[in-house]
C-alpha positions as CSV (number, residue, x, y, z in Angstrom):
1,M,-0.1,0.0,-0.1
2,L,1.7,3.6,-1.1
3,A,-0.6,7.0,0.3
4,L,0.5,9.3,-3.1
5,P,-0.5,13.3,-3.3
6,A,-3.5,13.0,-5.4
7,G,-2.6,16.1,-7.8
8,A,-5.2,16.0,-10.6
9,L,-7.5,13.4,-9.0
10,T,-8.0,15.4,-5.6
11,E,-11.8,16.2,-6.8
12,M,-12.0,12.3,-7.5
13,V,-10.7,11.6,-4.1
14,G,-12.8,14.1,-2.5
15,K,-15.7,13.1,-4.2
16,Y,-14.8,9.2,-2.9
17,V,-14.1,10.7,0.7
18,S,-17.5,12.7,0.4
19,E,-19.9,10.1,-0.4
20,Q,-18.7,7.7,2.0
21,T,-18.9,10.2,4.5
22,G,-21.5,12.5,4.2
23,M,-19.5,15.6,4.4
24,E,-19.3,18.2,2.3
25,L,-16.3,19.3,0.4
26,K,-15.9,22.7,-1.9
27,P,-13.5,22.2,-5.1
28,G,-10.4,24.0,-4.2
29,T,-10.3,23.9,-0.7
30,Y,-8.5,20.6,0.2
31,Q,-5.7,18.4,-0.3
32,A,-6.1,14.4,-1.0
33,F,-4.0,11.6,-0.8
34,M,-4.7,8.2,-2.8
35,V,-3.9,5.4,-1.0
36,V,-3.6,2.6,-4.1
37,N,-2.3,-1.2,-3.6
38,D,0.3,-3.1,-5.3
39,A,-1.7,-3.4,-8.5
40,N,-1.8,0.7,-8.3
41,D,-5.5,-0.3,-7.4
42,F,-7.4,2.7,-5.7
43,V,-8.4,1.8,-2.2
44,A,-8.8,4.7,0.3
45,G,-8.8,8.5,0.3
46,V,-7.6,10.8,3.0
47,V,-9.0,14.4,2.5
48,I,-7.0,17.5,4.4
49,S,-9.0,20.5,5.1
50,N,-9.7,24.1,6.9
51,F,-6.0,24.3,7.5
52,R,-5.7,27.0,10.1
53,G,-1.9,27.5,10.1
54,N,-1.4,25.0,13.2
55,D,-4.4,22.6,13.1
56,C,-6.5,20.9,9.9
57,E,-8.9,18.4,9.5
58,V,-8.7,14.9,8.5
59,S,-11.5,12.8,6.9
60,A,-10.9,9.4,5.2
61,A,-12.5,6.3,3.9
62,S,-11.2,3.0,2.4
63,E,-12.5,0.0,0.8
64,T,-10.3,-1.9,3.3
65,P,-8.3,-1.9,6.5
66,Q,-5.2,-3.0,5.1
67,A,-5.3,0.3,3.7
68,W,-4.0,1.9,7.0
69,R,-0.5,0.2,7.0
70,P,2.3,2.4,8.9
71,N,3.8,3.7,6.1
72,V,0.4,4.9,4.9
73,C,-0.3,6.7,7.9
74,R,3.6,7.9,8.3
75,A,3.1,9.4,4.7
76,I,0.1,11.2,5.6
77,F,0.9,12.0,9.1
78,S,4.5,13.7,7.9
79,Y,2.7,16.0,5.4
80,I,0.3,17.3,8.0
81,F,3.0,17.9,10.7
82,N,6.5,18.3,8.8
83,Q,5.0,19.7,5.5
84,L,2.2,22.0,6.4
85,G,3.7,22.6,10.1
86,C,0.5,21.9,12.2
87,V,0.9,21.0,15.3
88,R,-2.0,19.3,16.0
89,C,-4.6,17.7,13.7
90,T,-8.5,17.0,14.5
91,C,-11.3,14.7,13.5
92,I,-14.7,14.7,13.9
93,T,-17.4,12.3,13.9
94,V,-20.7,11.6,15.3
95,K,-20.9,9.9,18.6
96,G,-22.5,7.1,17.3
97,N,-20.0,5.8,15.0
98,K,-18.1,3.6,17.3
99,R,-16.3,2.0,14.4
100,A,-15.0,5.2,13.5
101,R,-14.1,6.4,17.0
102,A,-12.4,2.7,17.8
103,F,-10.2,3.3,14.8
104,M,-8.9,7.3,15.4
105,E,-7.9,6.4,19.1
106,A,-5.8,3.3,17.2
107,L,-4.0,5.8,15.7
108,G,-3.6,8.1,18.6
109,F,-6.2,10.4,18.7
110,Q,-7.3,11.6,22.2
111,L,-11.3,12.6,22.8
112,E,-11.3,16.2,23.1
113,G,-15.0,17.1,23.6
114,N,-18.7,16.3,22.8
115,L,-20.7,19.0,20.7
116,R,-24.1,18.5,21.4
117,M,-26.3,18.3,18.3
118,A,-23.5,19.8,16.0
119,F,-22.8,17.2,13.5
120,D,-26.2,17.6,11.4
121,G,-28.3,19.2,14.0
122,K,-29.6,15.8,15.1
123,R,-26.7,14.4,16.7
124,D,-23.7,14.8,18.7
125,A,-20.4,15.6,16.8
126,L,-17.0,14.2,18.6
127,I,-14.1,15.8,18.2
128,Y,-10.5,14.2,18.4
129,G,-7.2,15.7,18.5
130,L,-3.8,14.4,17.6
131,L,-0.7,16.1,18.4
132,K,2.6,16.0,16.8
133,S,4.5,15.3,19.8
134,E,1.8,12.4,20.1
135,C,2.2,11.0,17.1
136,R,3.9,7.7,17.0
137,F,4.1,7.8,13.1
138,L,6.5,10.1,12.7
139,K,9.6,8.3,14.0
140,D,13.2,7.8,12.2
141,E,13.0,7.2,8.5
142,N,15.6,4.3,8.9
143,E,13.2,2.5,11.3
144,E,11.6,-0.7,9.8
145,D,7.4,-0.8,9.8
146,D,6.0,-4.4,11.0
147,G,3.8,-4.1,7.3
148,Q,0.7,-4.7,9.3
149,E,-2.6,-2.1,9.3
150,I,-3.4,-0.1,12.1
151,A,-6.0,-1.7,14.5
152,S,-7.1,-4.7,11.8
153,S,-9.7,-6.0,14.1
154,T,-11.2,-2.5,14.5
155,A,-10.8,-0.7,11.2
156,P,-14.0,-0.7,9.1
157,S,-14.0,-2.3,5.4
158,A,-15.2,1.1,3.9
159,G,-14.2,4.3,6.2
160,S,-14.5,7.9,7.1
161,V,-13.9,10.0,10.0
162,R,-16.1,12.9,9.1
163,D,-19.3,10.4,10.1
164,G,-21.4,9.8,7.1
165,T,-21.6,5.7,6.3
166,S,-18.2,4.0,6.7
167,A,-15.7,3.6,9.5
168,V,-12.1,5.3,10.4
169,V,-12.1,6.3,13.6
170,G,-13.7,6.5,18.0
171,E,-16.4,7.0,21.1
172,Q,-16.6,9.0,24.5
173,A,-16.4,6.3,27.6
174,G,-20.1,6.7,29.0
175,G,-21.9,7.7,26.2
176,D,-25.3,7.5,25.6
177,S,-25.6,3.9,23.2
178,A,-29.3,4.9,23.0
179,S,-28.6,7.8,21.0
180,E,-25.9,5.8,18.7
181,P,-27.4,4.1,15.9
182,E,-25.6,1.0,14.8
183,Q,-26.3,1.4,11.3
184,D,-24.0,4.4,11.2
185,Q,-20.6,3.4,10.1
186,S,-18.7,6.4,8.5
187,V,-16.1,8.1,10.4
188,H,-14.9,11.7,9.8
189,A,-11.3,12.6,10.9
190,T,-10.3,16.4,11.1
191,G,-6.8,17.0,11.5
């Protein structure tokens, strides 16, 4: 698996992530990475939006949990923290998206807040953050990775971190499970 800047395919990746997560993207307002397998087939997309100098939002969706290999995560977080110069990145998901929440937590994101009815006017939005100093993927380039995907037991086969219909990120302890619909499996990560 490789993470590549989407370049001329940015709008296609944005459309894919948007369709999977239910998030709205305005053309020309975001950067994107595409994740391809060994046969160069598209298997995942990552959108980086709402860049604010020291922070940005990250949203992702995938066709397979194998897309999230350490080298893929390293490329994405290296871009966010080293090239963009962010000190943190943010992900937003709906409270009921347990798969997305578990994925974000597996990546090292910390739950930072619950915004009541902020996701779509009906559901709570959970805010997750990851600081550069906490990112385990920013290791010495000479270190070998184990080639394993991230949290393969919790990563969804289709996932978005903004929360639409697939999963890539996690939930607040003691949350109201009665208000967390099981069918919502998307994950939106903002970083």
